[in-house]
N, C-alpha and C positions, 0 to 999 in steps of 0.2 A: 598295305600291299595287295595285289590282288592276288587272291588265292588261284590252286590249279583249276578248281571246278569252274569259277566265275569266268576265268581265261576260256575255258573250253564253251561256255555258254554264250560269250561274247562272240568267238569265233564261228557258233554255229549259226548264232543270229545275222551275223555278215554275210556269211557263206550265202544262207539262204536269201537273205533281202536283196543282196548285190551279186546274185550268181551270174558270171559271165562279166562281171565289170572291174578293170583294174584299170594301173596307168597304161599297161603294155598294150600295142595294136594289135597282139596275136590272138585276142577274145574280141567278140562281139559284145557292144555294151547293151544293156537292157534300154527300154523305151524310157524309163525314168532318169535313167542315167545321161542318154542324148539329150534329153529335154533342160537337166541343167535345172535353174531355179523355177522353173515353170513346173516342175512336180514336186509335189510337196509329199514330205513324208512326217507321217507320226504314229507313236505308239500307244497301244491301252494296254496297262498293267492291271490283272484284275485278281481278286478272290471272292469268295463268297461262303456263307453259312459258316462262321467263325466259331459260333458257338461257346465263348468263352475261354478259347485257347489262346490266350494272350501268350503265357509260358510254354515252353518244351514240355513234351509227356516225360514218364519216367523212363522210357528209352532214349532219350535226347532227340526226340523228332518233332519237327515244326517250330513252333513258336516266333513271336513279333521279331525279336532281336535277330534271328537267323535271315526272316523275311524281309528285315529292314536292308542286310547286306546284299541280297538279292537285287530288290528294289532300285536301290541308289547305283548299283553297278550297270543295270540297262539304262537307268538314267543317264549316266555319264557318257555311256557307249553312244545312247541316239544324238543327244545333244552335241556330241563332238563331231556327227556326220551331218549336221545343221537340222536335225529332226526334234521334235519334241515331245513328251512323255505325258499320259495324264492315269491316274492311279483309282480305280473304280473297285465297288464293292457291291455284289448283289445281295447283301442284308443279311439278316438271322444274325447278329451279332451277340444277342442275349440267349442264354440258357444253354447249360450241358457242362457245366464244370463248376464244382461246389466255390471254389475260390472266386472265380468271378462271380457267380450267383448272388453270393452273401455280400457281392461289394456292389451290386447292380450295375454289373458290367463298367464300373468307371475304370478300371485299368484297361479294358478293351479299347474305349473310345479314347482314352489317353494314348494308348499305343497307337492307334489310327491318327493321331495327330501328329504323333513323332515321324511316323510313316508316309507324313503328308498325303492322305487320301482326299480327292478332289471332290467325292459325290458318292453316295450309296442309296440302294433303294430299301425301301422301309420293308422288312420281314415281318413274318407272322409273329414271330418270336419277341419282335419289339414290344408286342402287346401282351407280354408274359406277365408282367408288370400293371399297375394303374397307372393312367395320363400322365401322372406327374411327375412320374420317375422317367417315362417318355420324354417327358417336356424338359426333366434336368439333363437327361442324355442329349436332345437336342441342342440344349445352350451349351452344353459342356463341348460337344463336337465343332472343329472349325472347318466343318465343309456340310454341303445341304444334304439334308435326307430329303429324298423325293419319292412322289407317291402322286401321281396326277388322278387315281381313281379313290381316294379318301375324301370325304367331307363330312363337315359337319353335317349332323341328321336334319333333317329338312331345310336344307340350305344350299345356295349355290355356292357356298365360301369352302375351297378346300383346306385340308388341314395340314397338308404339308405343301412345299414348291411342286407344282406337277413338272417343272423343267428347268434346268439351266443350260446356257449357251457358252460352250468354251471356245477359244480362238486355237489353232494348234497348226504351228506354221504357217500361219496365214488361211487356215482352212477353219470355217465357223462349223462347228458342232452343236447341235441342240440334244442333249440326253433327257429322255423322258424317262421317270420313274414310276412301276407299275408294283401291285401288290396284290398276291392271290386272293381271289374273290372268297375263297374258302374260310379267310382268317376268322369271321365271325363263328364258325362252327368247329373251331378247334382252339379257341383259346376261351377262357372264362367270358361270357357275354358281357358281365359288369364292367369288364375293363375296355369294351367297346361300345357300350350301351349308347354313348353320344356320338357315334360313327355313322355313316354308310358308305359300303365299298360297293363302287358299280361295275360293272362288266369292263375289263380292260379293251375287249375288242372295240367295244363302244366308244369308249373314252378315247381310245388312239386317234380315231378320226376327227375328236372333237379338239383334241390338243394340236393334231396337224395342223387344223384349220387355225387355231387360235396362233400358233408360232407363224402361219402364214401371214395373219396379218399383222402382227405385232413383231415379228425378227426377220432379219435378211442373214439365213444360212445358208451354207453349201450341202447339209445333209443331216439327218436325223438318227441317233441311235436309241434303243430302249436300253434301260437298266433296270432288270425284272427283278422279282421273287415270285416267282409263278410255276418254274418246274419246266425240265425239257424232257418229253416223251415222243420216243422214236415215232417218227411218222405221225404225228400227234395222236397216238392212241394214248389217252388219259388214263382210261380208267375210269375208277372212282374218284379220281383227284379232278380238281376244276381243270378247263383247257388250259394249258400254257405256252411256252415260248413260239412252237411250231404254229399253232394255231393262229397265235398274235402275227406272224409273220405272214401267214396267208389271208390274213382278214383286209389287208391293203392291197393296193394297186402295186404292180412291181414295181421297185424304185421308189418309191414313199418313204421306206424304211431300209438301211442300209446295214444295220447290225444291232443283233441282242445279245447282252452281255446280262448272264443270268446267275439264279439260285434255285434253291427250295429243293429241288429231287436230289441234290447232294450227289449226283454222279458228273464224271468227267465227261465232257460231251466230245467224244473222238468216235467217228463214224467209219464205217465201210459201206458205202451205199447207204442204204435206209436204215440199217441195223448197227447197233453199238458194236465199237470194236474190241476185242479182249486185249484193252490197254493194260500196260504194266508200266510203274514208274520208269522214266527213262525213254519211253517208248515214243516213236512219232505219232504225233494227234491231228488227225482231219476235223477240224470244226464241222459241223452241219450246216447245210445251204440251203433255205428254203424260199422259194418265191425270190430269188434274187437279195434275200438277208442272209447274212452270216449269224450264225448263233453257236455261243462259246459259254460253258461254265468249266469251274475250276474244280470240280468235287466239292471238297468240305474241308474246314479246320485250320485252312491254312496248310495243309500238306502241300500243295500245290503253287505257285504263282503262276498263271496264265499270260503269255506276251503275244500280244497281234501287231506286228509289224504292217502298216500300211501303206499304201501309195495312193496319190491322189492327183490325175492328171488328165485333162481335157473333159474336165466333170464326171469321169468314171474312178471309182474306188476299187484299189485291188488289194488283196490281201497276199502279201508278199511271203510272208513266213509266218507260222504260229508254233507254239510250245507252251506244255504245260511241265513247269521247272519243277523237280521234287526237292522238297525243303528237308533236306537231312534224313527222309525216309529211308529206313532200314530194312534189310532181309536176312535169312537165314542161308549161310553158306553151306557146303557139304557135309561140314562137321557140325551142324546144327549151331553155329555161333551168329549171332546178329553183327551183321556189318551194313555199313552205309551201301546204299544203292550206287550213288556216286561220291566223290570224294567229299568229305565235312565241309560244310559251309559255315566259315566263322561268325558268332554272334556279335552284332553290334554292340560296343561296350556301352553307349551311350545308352541306347534302348534296355539294354539287360540292367544298367545301373538305375534307371527311371521305374523298370517295372517289378524291380527284384522285391522291396517293401510290400508291394502289392501282393505278390505271392507269399512272401513271409506272413503278413497278415492273414492272408486266408487260412494258411495252415493253422496258424491258432485257433481261427473260427471254428476249424473242425474238431475242436476239441471242448467248445463251450455245451455246456449240459444243457439238452433240449427238453429231457424229461426222465422219469425214474421209473423202473419197474420193481414191484416187491418178490419178483421171483425170475426164474429162467425161461424165456421163452425159447423152446427145443428148434433148434435147426442144424442137429449134428447130421451127417450123411447117411450113416446107417440106419436113422429113425424116420428123419422126415422123408426119405424115400419107399418109408413103407407104411405108413399110418398116419392118419390126420394129427397134426401138432398143435399148439396153441400159437406157434410164429406163423404157421400157414392160416389160420383163423384172422389173426393180425394183418397179414398182409392184405389178403384178398380182403377183408373190410375196410384198409385204408384205401383201396384202389376202388371198390365200390363206392363208398362214400366221398372220394374225389370225384367221382364222374356224377353222382347225384347233386351235389352239391355246387357243381360248377358247369353243368351243360344242359340244364332244364329239360333232364331224363332222371327216371328213377332205375339205379341200376339193382337189379332183384338178387343177384348172387356176383360173386367174383371165382375165378379158376387160375389158379398159379401151378405151372409146372416145379417139381419139386428140385429139378436140377437147378433151377435159377437162385435157390436158397442155399446159400455158401457158408454160413456160419449160425450159433446160436447169440443170444444176447444174454450176457449175464444179469444177475441180480444187482440192483443199485442203479448208477446215474447211466444214463443213454447220451451219447454225442455224434454229432453227424459223422464222426468217423466209424462208430458203431455201425450206423445205417448202411456207409458205405462197403464194410466188410460184410455184411449180408446181401447187398444188393451191388455188384460191383460194376455190372457188364453196362449199365445204360440204357436199358431197354426203355422204348416209350410205351406209356399205358394207354391203351386204345379201349373200345367198347363194342359192341355191335348187339343190333336187336334184331330178333328172329320171333318167326311164329313157333307154337308150342312142338308142332312137329318137327320143324328144324332144329329146337333144341333139344328134344329126345334124342334125335340120330347124333347130334352133336356130343351129347353126355354119353352114348351109348361108346361112341368111339374113344371118348378120352377116359372114361373111368376105369377100364380094364388098360391102361398103360403102365408100366412097372417101371423099374429103374429112376432116372431123371426125367421122365416122363410120366411120373406119378402123380396124380393130381392133389391138390391143395384145394379144399373148397369152403365157401361160406354161404349160409343161408341155404344149402340143398338137403333136401330129406328125400332120399332115394335107396331102394334096394338095388344091388348091382350083381347081375348073374355071370361071373367069370367065365364059364364052359359058353351058355350061348352069347356071350357080348351083346347082352340087351340090359337096360334098365326099367325099372319102374319107379316113376317118380311121383312122390306123394305131395312136396310143398317145394317152389321156388320163391324167396323172399316173402316168406311168410302165407303167400296165396297159393291156394289148391290148386295142383297142376291141371292145364286144360288145353289140349292140342290146338283149339282155335283162340287162344290168347297168344298176345305177343309178350316176350320176355326180353330184357336188355342184361348183359353179363358184361363186367370188367375183366380185361386179360392183358398180359403183356405181347407187344409187336411180334415178338419173337415167336409166341406162339400161334398168334395168328395168321403169321407166315408159313406154319408149318413145323416149326421147330420142334424136335422130340418127336418128329411124325403124327403131330397134331393134325386134325382137319384143318384146310386153308380156308380161312373165313375174311381175310383181308380185302377180298375181291368181292366181297357182299356189298349189294347197293345200299344197305344202313350200318356200314362198317365206318367208325371215326377212328383216326389216330389222334391222339391230344398232342404228340409230340413232345410231352413233359418225362422226365426219365423217372421210371420207377424209385430211385432213390431219392428224388426231389419230392415225389408225392408221398414216398414214406416218411421222409423228414419232417413234412408239412404237418401230418398226421400226428407225430410226436409232440411238434409244438403245439397243436392244439388240445393234445392231451397230455399234460406236463406229470401227471402221475396216472401209470397205469398198474392193474392188477391181474395176474395172470388167469384169477379165476373166471373173471369176464372173456377170456378168448379159450378156454377148454372146449374141445370138442364136444358136443352133447351126444352122450350116449345112445344109442338105437338111431341116431337120425341119419345115418349114413353107414349101410351095411354091405359086406361083400361075401358072396356065396361061391364055392367052390366045391366041386365034388359033394354037393348035399350038405358041407358044412361051413359055417360062418367062420371066415378069414380076415385078419387086418388088411388085405389086400389082394389082388389077383394074383402078386408076385410068390404068395405064401404057398408052401409046400402042402 
């Protein structure tokens, strides 16, 4: 039986798509209705940036079983009106939830098969694993992975299909895939060493020519993992969907279904609307091209109802449908934004063993410590601790070992350290207790002068902002807000030299009032979570001694009112 929410969604879509049309003569019919069979209708259903969220979260939000209910209802309603629907993904199926990560995203691809996805763009996170894992996923998927701009290195042969042609209610649509050209610098270079990534704007023109030569189609859509940036202002990121739309003549590219920037593309003029779950959403339009993105994690299912008449494509209605998202009511209780969507029981039953297996894997021993790694709030927010050293070491070594750069030191805000690690065996569940927020590890290269200003601003922070460091030797003058740096990464400090340091994106974006560095031209967001990086460090170091991570006496000193203190918060 159709639940109340889905009834409402259907009613909304029908009213939006067929406004003014019914069997009575007291309303004016739309051009599409008047044209009858000459007007073709089809619907694009889309998601992006799944990042391992095959299962609902602890609040009962999203998850593929509830997503299936919505997708099936949309398909049934569209087909009942004589139209057809297609289901697309903007990529990044991999990385983000340990239950998925530890099973190589197999449950996610199994779920996508059950939900009958028709195609997906290849995301940068598809390369977080070696190519043999990606090849396995490609074999498992009962739909094409599309990427026109990824080639075997030194070859004209593409690694994936560049496009696929679909016929929707008699309309032939070529769907072309593109992947961000940033991929090689935000994944382990070894994983993409056999590949080359070309400029999507250049590649689009090439593919359009190939389609014109080899196919007979009515229109071309792009299915991308490149990011949407308002008015094309992409900052330090590679150019995304807006500039792709502007790179060809108007009329050559009808729509872009995207991912990567993980934002709901709902516009007010040239700026993003203050979109909230359940609000109306107006996609972007650039150079005659519709551009859409459905945020992230399956929180929403995008629904685009198109009409095609006399060679013209019209977006009749568009929605971002929230999938069991919740908000707090006046009493502070979590309630559904809309009525609860029932989970499809076949999908639920198929994916439940993967969820249970993932939970078991969280308790597998990955390392051992001969003592306590100190992360208690009242300690770690006021002094350097061995856990702070361990975390910053893990991040620094991850950057050094994976990105063709040497991280001289690491910085971690103590507010992001949520627990200690007890003596004995260590599991992934312990890791998630310490690092529960899923922040991405990042790094930035600065001049010595820039680093000095940065450390002067950070070193005086107190409370959750109190910084944990590794490989930093300096004196901090709390009263003056200055630092005297002796060494970074074992190198004598020099204002003229460059230094690279690791940190989490939360801090880079100004969290805990840290200096904003994520707009620095040398900033790189690895898009791998702190917990995943921390876990990998434990796996590579199956036995740890706390003595190896004890802060070095005298390496970092704080002075306040002429006295040496533990931190600038000291009385």
